C-alpha positions as CSV (number, residue, x, y, z in Angstrom):
1,M,-10.7,-12.0,8.7
2,T,-9.2,-13.0,12.2
3,P,-5.6,-14.4,12.7
4,A,-7.4,-17.8,13.7
5,D,-9.1,-18.1,10.5
6,L,-6.1,-17.0,8.0
7,A,-4.3,-20.1,10.4
8,R,-6.7,-22.7,8.8
9,L,-6.4,-21.6,5.6
10,P,-4.4,-23.8,3.2
11,R,-0.7,-22.9,2.6
12,L,-0.3,-21.5,-1.0
13,P,0.4,-24.5,-3.5
14,E,3.8,-24.4,-4.9
15,L,2.7,-24.0,-8.7
16,R,0.0,-21.4,-7.6
17,A,-2.5,-23.3,-9.3
18,C,-5.8,-24.7,-7.2
19,G,-7.0,-28.3,-7.0
20,C,-9.7,-27.5,-9.5
21,G,-7.0,-26.8,-12.4
22,G,-7.8,-22.9,-11.7
23,P,-5.0,-20.1,-11.5
24,V,-4.2,-19.1,-7.8
25,R,-3.8,-15.1,-7.8
26,W,-2.7,-12.5,-4.9
27,S,-6.0,-11.5,-3.4
28,H,-4.8,-9.2,-0.2
29,T,-2.6,-8.4,2.6
30,D,-4.1,-9.2,6.3
31,Y,-2.6,-9.0,9.9
32,A,-1.8,-12.3,11.2
33,G,-1.1,-11.2,14.7
34,H,1.9,-10.2,16.6
35,G,2.7,-8.0,14.3
36,E,3.1,-10.0,11.2
37,S,1.0,-10.4,8.0
38,V,-0.1,-13.0,5.6
39,G,-0.9,-12.5,1.8
40,V,-4.1,-14.2,1.3
41,Y,-4.6,-16.0,-2.4
42,T,-7.5,-16.7,-4.1
43,C,-8.6,-19.5,-6.7
44,G,-9.6,-17.5,-10.2
45,R,-12.2,-20.5,-10.7
46,C,-13.8,-21.7,-7.5
47,G,-12.7,-19.0,-5.1
48,L,-11.2,-20.9,-2.4
49,A,-8.7,-19.2,-0.1
50,Y,-4.8,-20.1,0.5
51,R,-2.2,-18.6,3.0
52,G,1.1,-17.0,1.9
53,P,4.0,-17.0,4.2
54,L,4.1,-15.4,7.2
55,R,5.7,-11.8,7.2
56,A,7.2,-9.0,9.6
57,R,5.2,-6.1,9.0
58,S,8.2,-4.1,8.3
59,D,9.0,-6.5,5.6
60,T,6.2,-5.6,3.4
61,G,7.8,-2.8,1.7
62,R,5.0,-0.6,1.6
63,G,5.9,1.8,4.2
64,R,4.1,5.5,4.6
65,R,5.8,8.2,2.6
66,H,5.5,11.7,4.1
67,A,6.8,14.8,2.4
68,P,9.4,16.6,3.5
69,D,8.3,19.5,6.4
70,A,8.6,22.5,4.5
71,A,9.1,24.9,7.8
72,A,11.8,22.6,8.9
73,A,13.6,22.6,5.4
74,G,13.5,26.1,5.1
75,G,11.3,28.0,6.9
76,G,8.8,28.8,4.3
77,P,6.6,27.5,1.3
78,P,8.4,25.4,-1.4
79,E,9.1,27.4,-4.2
80,N,6.7,27.1,-7.5
81,P,8.9,27.1,-10.7
82,V,6.0,27.6,-12.8
83,L,5.2,30.8,-11.3
84,D,7.9,33.5,-11.7
85,A,7.8,36.7,-9.7
86,A,6.0,39.0,-12.0
87,T,3.1,36.5,-12.4
88,V,2.8,36.3,-8.9
89,E,2.6,40.1,-8.5
90,R,-0.3,40.2,-11.3
91,L,-2.2,37.4,-9.4
92,R,-2.0,39.7,-6.4
93,G,-3.2,42.6,-7.6
94,L,-6.4,40.8,-9.3
95,R,-7.0,39.2,-5.8
96,G,-7.1,43.0,-4.0
97,G,-4.3,42.6,-2.4
């Protein structure tokens, strides 16, 4: 859906009920241009789509989370509390190294 298509959608009804009487539920978030996004809602009965309020992309609350870099944190792989030193040595012996 293009930003122009989003602008043509009717606004989300306050009571979240469609004119046909069906419930209106969140469908997905779409890019609206200029760093903004719009929530798209659809009627569960007739399928009519509505647009929610504009939000800045940073306000969506769903940023990517990256695991901390192990090399930067301590210079090696993270510790594994499941394997103790004796188990590690047995596994190395089974692998032949």
